[in-house]
N, C-alpha and C positions, 0 to 999 in steps of 0.2 A: 394516400397518406404516407405510405412508406417512402415514396419519392420526395415528399416534403421533409421527412426525417433525414434523408440522404443529403438534400441541399443544405439543410441546417447544419449537419455534421461537417460538411465541406467548408462552409463559411466559418464555423467556430474553430475547428481543429486542424485546418489544412497546414498549419505551420508545425504541428507536433513532430512530423518525421524529420524536421530540420533542427530539432534540438539534439541533445547528446546524452550519453550515459552520465548519471549523477553520482551514485555512491555504491550501493550494494551490488549493482550490476557488475562492477569490476571483480568483487569477491565471487560472485556466481560464475562468471566466465573463468576465473582462475580455478575454481573448484571443478568445473567441467573439463578444463585442460588437465587437471590432475587425474580425474577419473579416466580420461583417455590414455594418458601417458603411463599411469600405474597399472593399466590393464585389469581393473576391478571387474568382477562379474556383475550381471544385471541386478541381482538381489542386493548386493552391496551398493551399487550405484544409486538405486532409487528408493531403497527402504532402510538400509542400515547406516550407510556412511554419513557421519556428522548429523544425525537426525535429532538426538537428544530427546526432548519432549514432543517433537513434532512427528506426525506420520502423514505425509502428503505426497505419496508416490506418483500420483497423476500429474501434479505440478512439476515434480522433478523430471518426469518422462517428457512432458510437453516442452518444458523450458530447455531441457538438454537437446531435444530434437530441433527446437527453434535455433539454438546456438549452433548446432551442426550445419543448419541451412543458411543462417544469416551471418554467423561469425561476428565481426565488428561493424557490419553495415547497419547503422542505426536507422536509416530511412525505412527499412523493412520492418524493424521492431515497432516504429511509430505507426506505420500503416496497419500492422496487425492489431495494435491497441485500439485504433479508431474503429476498425472493422468489428472487433468483439463488442465494443461499447454500443455500436449501432445495432448489432444483433440483439443485445440485451434490451435496448430501447424498444425494438419491435416486439420482443417477447413481453415486456411490461405493458405495451399497448394491448396485446392480445389477452393477457391475464386481466387487465383492468376492464376490458370490454366484456369478458365473461362475468366478472363480479358486478359491474355497474349496469349491464344490459344496454349500454348506449355507446356506440362507437365513437361519438364525438367526445364523450368524457374519457374514453380509453385513449384517444389521440392526445388529449390534454395531459393526461397522466404520463404518457410516454414522452411527451415533449418536455415536461417538467423534469423527468429523469434524465433526459438527454442533455439538458442545458444547465443543470444545477452545478454551481461552482464549488459547493460544499465538499463533495466527494470525488471530484475529478482526479485526485491523487491516486485513486484506486485503479486507474488505467493509464493516466499520463505519466506516472512514475513507472518506468518499464520494469523495474525490479519486482514490482508487486502485481503487474498486469495479469500474468497467467494465473497465479494463485487466487487473487481477489476477483477478477472479472469472470474467469471461467467457473469458479465456485458459484458466483451469482447466477451465471447463465444456466447451470444445471439445476440450481435451486428454483429458478423461475419456471423451468420446464417441469420440474416436479410439482410445483404448485398449480400449474395449468392442468396437468392430468389429474391431480387430486380434486381440483374444482370440478372438472368434468365428471369424475367419479361420484362426487357428492350430489351434483345438480341433476344428473340424468335419472329419469324415472326407472329405466331398466338397468340392472346391474351390469356394468362393463368391467369385469375383473382385470382386463388387460390395461385399463387406465390406471388402476391402483398399482399393478405390478410395475408399469412404466414409471409411475410417480416415485415409487420406492427405489427403483434402480437409479433414477436421476438424482434422488436425494443422497443415496449412498455415494454416487460419483462426486457430488458436490462436497461431501465430507472428505473425500480422498484428494480433492484439490486444496481445500483449506478447512480447518476444523471450526471456523467461525459459524458455520451453518449447523453446528451441533444442537443449537436451540430448537431445531426442527423436531427433536424428540418430544418437546413440550408443545410446539406449535401445532402439529397435526391433530393431536387430541383436542386442543383448544379450538381449532378450526371446526372440528366435528361438533363440539358442544355448542359453539356460537350459533351454528345453523340448525341445531337441534334435530338432526336427522334421526328418525325413529325406525329406520329400516334395519331390523335385526340381522338380516342376512348380510347386509353391507357392513354392519358393525362387527359381526363375527369374522367376516373375511378380512377386514382391516386389522383386527387383533391377531389373526393367524399370520399375516404377513408382516405387520409393523413391529410387533414386539420381538419376534425372532431376529429381525433385522437389527434392532437395538442390541440384543444379546450378542449377535455376531460381531458387531462393530466394537463393543466393549471388550470382547474376547480377543479380537485382533490387536486392539490397543495394548492390552495387558501383555500379550505375547511379544509384541513389538518393543514394549518398555523393557522387558527382561533381556531381550536380544541386544538392544543398543546400550543398555546400562552395564552390560558385562564388560568390565575393564575400563569403563568411563566414569569420571567423577561428575557430580552435579555442578553445573556452571556457577561460578562465584556470583554472588549478588542476587540469586534467585531464591530468596527466603520467603516462605509462605507466611502471611500475616495471621493474626489471631482470628478466632471465630467472630468476635465482636466487629471486626473490620468487614468481614464478609456480610454479616447481617446489615451493617450500615450501607454497604455498596448495593445490596439487593434493593433497597428502597430509594437510593439516590441516583445510581447510574442510569436506570430507565428514564428518569426525569431529564438527565443530560442528553440522552439520545433523542428524546422527543423534541427538545428545544434546539439542540445543535444540528439536528437534521433539517431544521427550517431556517434558523438564523445563521447567517455567515459569521465566522469568528470575528471578523472586523467589527461587526455590529455589537457583538457581545463585549468585546474588549473596550470599545468606545463607551458603551453604556456603563460598563463596570468602572471604568476610569472616572467618569462623571459622577457616578454614585459614590465612589470612594472619596473624591474631593469634596463632595457635598456633605457627606455624613461624617467623615473622619479627616478633616483637613490636616490634623497633626501627623497623619500617616502619609501625606502626599509625597514626602521624600523617599518613601519605600516603593513607590511605583517603579516599574510595572508589576512587581511581584505580588503585592496585595490585590491589585485590580485583576490580575490574570489568574488568581487563585480564589480567594474568598469572594471578591466582587463578581467574578465570572460564575461561581457556584450560585450566588444569590440571584443573579439575572437569569441563569438557566432554569433554576427551580421555579421562579415566579412566572416566567414565560410558559413553562410546561403546564403549570396549574391553569393558566389562562387558556391554553389549547385544550386541556381536558374539560374545562367548564364549557367552552364553545362546543366541544364534541358532544357533551351531554345534552346541550340545547338542541342540537341538530342530530340527535342520535339515530344511527342505523347500524345494522349488523356489519356493514363494510367498514364503518368508522371504528366499531369495537374491534374488529379483526385487525385493522391497521394499527391501532394503539397496542394491541397485544403483540403483534409482530415486531413493532418498533421496540417495545419494552424488552421482549425476549431476546432480541438481537444484541442486547447489551450483555447477555450472559457470559460470553467468552471473556470479556474484559473484567467482569466481576471477580474472576478467579485468576487474573494475571498476577504472578508473584513479583516481588521486588518493587522498586520505585515506580515502575511503569503503571502500576495499578492506582496511583494516587493523582493522576493528571486531572486537572479541572477542565481542560480543553481537549476534546477528542480529535485525534488525527483524522483527516478526511478519508483515508483509505479504510478505516474501521467503520465508516458510515456508508460505504458503497452499497452493501446489501440492505442496510436500513433504508436507504433512499427509495428502494422499490415501493415500499408501502407508505413512506412519507409522501411520495408523489401522488399516490392514490388518495391518502388522507386529505392532502391539500386540494386535490381535484373535487372531492366530495364536499368539503367545506366551502370552497369557492362557489361551487354550483348552488349549494343550499343558500348561501348568503345572497347570491345573485338573484335567486327566485324570491327571496324575502324582501330585498330592497328594490322594489319595482321601479321606484323613481330615481334610483341612483346607479342604474346598471352601467351607464357610460363611465361614471367615475370609478366604479369597481373594475371595469375593463382596463381603464387607463392605469390603475394601480397594478393590476396583474401583469400587464405588458411591461410596465416600468421595472417590475421585479425581475422578469425574465431577461430584459435588456441589461439590467445590472449584472446578473449572473453571467450572461454571455460576455459582457465587457471584462468581467473579472477573470474568466477563463482565458480569454485572448491576451489579457495583460500578463497573466502568469506564464503562458506559453511564450510570449514575446521575451519575457525576462530569461526564460530557459534557453531560448534561441541565442540571445546575446551571450550568456554564460557559456553555452556550448561552442559558439564560434571562437571565443577566447581560449577555451580548453583545447579545441582542435588545432588552433594556431600554435599553441605551445608544443603539442605533440609533433605536429608537422615540422616545426622549426628544428626540433631536436633530431628527428629522424632524417631530415634533409641534410643536416650537417654531418651526422654520423649514421649513414644508412646501414652499415655493417658493423658488428661489434666483435672485438677480440674475444678469445675464449674466457678471459678473466677481465672484468671491467667494473669500474666504480663511477657512478654519477654523483657529482657534487653540485647542488643547486642552492644558491642563496636567494632569499626574498627580502624585500625591504619593508614588509608589513605583516601583521597578524590577521588571519581570517577566522571567521566562524567562532569568535569569542574565546579563542585559546589564550593561554598565558602569554605575557608580554615577551618572554624569551623564545617563544615557539613561532618564529616566522616561517610560514609555509607558502606553497603555491595555492592558487584559488581552486583547489580540488577538495572534495568532501571526504576523500579517503586517502590513504597513503600513496604518494606519487610513485614511490619505488615499485609497488605492486602493479600500478597502472602501466609503468614502463615495461615490466615483465610481460604482461598480457599483450600490450601493443606491439612490442618487438617480436614476440613469439608469433603473432599473426602476420608479421612481415617476413617470416621465414627463419627466425633465429633458432627455433625448436629447442627451447630450454627443457631440461629434464623435469620429471614429475616432482622431485624434491624441492624445487623452487616455489611450488604452489601448495605446499603443505603448511599447516599450522598458522595460516594467515600471515605468512612471511611478508613483512613490509606493508601490510594492508592498513594497520591502525594509522590514523591521520598524522601523528607525529613520529612515526617509525623511522629509525635509522638502523643500518646493519649491513653486514656482509656475510655471504654464505658460499662455501665451496662444496660442490657435490657432483658426482658423475662426470668429472672432467671439465666442468664449467664453474665459473665464479661470477657472482653478481652482487653489487652493493649499491646503496643509496644513502647519501648523507646531506644534512643541512648545516651542520656545525663543523667548523674547521678542525677543532681539537679532536672530535670523534673520528673525523676523516684521517687525520694524521696517525692516530693509534691503529686504525684498521689497516692502513697502508703498510705500516711497519710490522704489525703482527702477522699479516698474510703475505708480506713481501710482494706487493703489487707494483709493477713497473709504473713509473711516473707518467709515461705516455698513454697508459690505460686509464688515466683519470680524466673524465670528460666533465668539464666545469662550465656552469652557466650562472647568470644572474637575472633574476626577475625584477622588473620595474613596474610597480603597480600604477604609476601615473599614466603610463602608456599601455598597460596590460600586455607587455612584450617581454620576451626572453632573449638574452644575448649570450654568446660565448664569452667566457672570461679567462684570463691568464692567471695561473697559480705560480708561485715562486718555487722552483724545484729545490732550492737550497733548504726550504722549510721542511722537506721530507727526508733530508739526508741524516 
């Protein structure tokens, strides 16, 4: 069965290593370059530096190690992402087999997890692979050993200890698994284990673990908050908002873990046009907010009703897991907490038990509809093929975008393989990308191209000092600017007036201005000539 998973993974994901860095990866690489060049100690590198509200030292350590090994070789990042997802698939298969007592059903649950297009962002977007996928990996391991601890007749304390170690490790990769502090007691109650010795031992180990984690978080908060201000825009909503989210977000996670967003948006758009034709001009905003919420809630109610009809402890555990996995988003501050459509990466862990829930329901319906087993099989296979096709389409799109971005970088570095000590890049574009304002013509990169050039040229041997990788210099998508530090100067501009001011202010030689023009019709970049007299 593992061999079949491997074949399926190769067929579905083989192009992933041929995509390219998208957005946050550039900031992450720039941060790690700063850590190296600034000579920070290990405590600051992985626990204190730029953590703010997060404490994910395992993610930082593994990501940093990965960067030191792979640098800007994207192929290796892609290969690692596929490998981790394949391991998680095998673990889901093993966990499902323990819960369902049937390896065939375990295989189906694993296959659904492997092929779902809903959450593939959790590993195909390299910036989130380590945090999201490895947090899921250790959480699944924890659940496997906890299941063994519950189901075995004789007490095996080592299974409980290993379960809690893996759970704690999952938390230190990404805090989204914090709902485990509610999940494990719920897991115990659902299966109504009356073994007092096991219950006592679980309490002795589980609750001190929770106290330890909370204590570490409090200490970490005071360490990182010393001298740092809370990031702008992260304002906590009122209590009424939290209460509302507690009841509504679990419904979104149930439905959106099953229905692809394209389905929800299409249904919501049709519903909006049918019910409120006067609001049609406001689409897609109404459809993707109010309409999406209605569709999500209605579908979740349907799933819950079907689950009640075919009730089993595994179904209840699955619904509890899916609902609790929404907990981290319930308390997200600022605007991010009000999204109607959940980003796929936030559903990666949720899909563990969504796959198990679907497997149990499909099997129950399969047994109930004796005369329509063929039709049900055709529907199930069709859904899997849809997800496979969606993943391949998304990856193909990223391959195309990646080729374009790599061509831009290679063109620039081919024309200017070495940079002077002080240099400014000026690049014009003939169009706007990613919904920016009409005056903000940029290159087709999702982050600031100036910072991308800094990272790229540094890896080609330019060795920029640490000060160029501080404070997200040139990382914001529309960033322009120039900086002198430690004997080097670097700048990037898109607007000619801003370029002229910087050249005059910093006394940059005209020959140190490297100018290009990007043409969107051909997705190509060409050198351009500037008029020297304009800078006199």
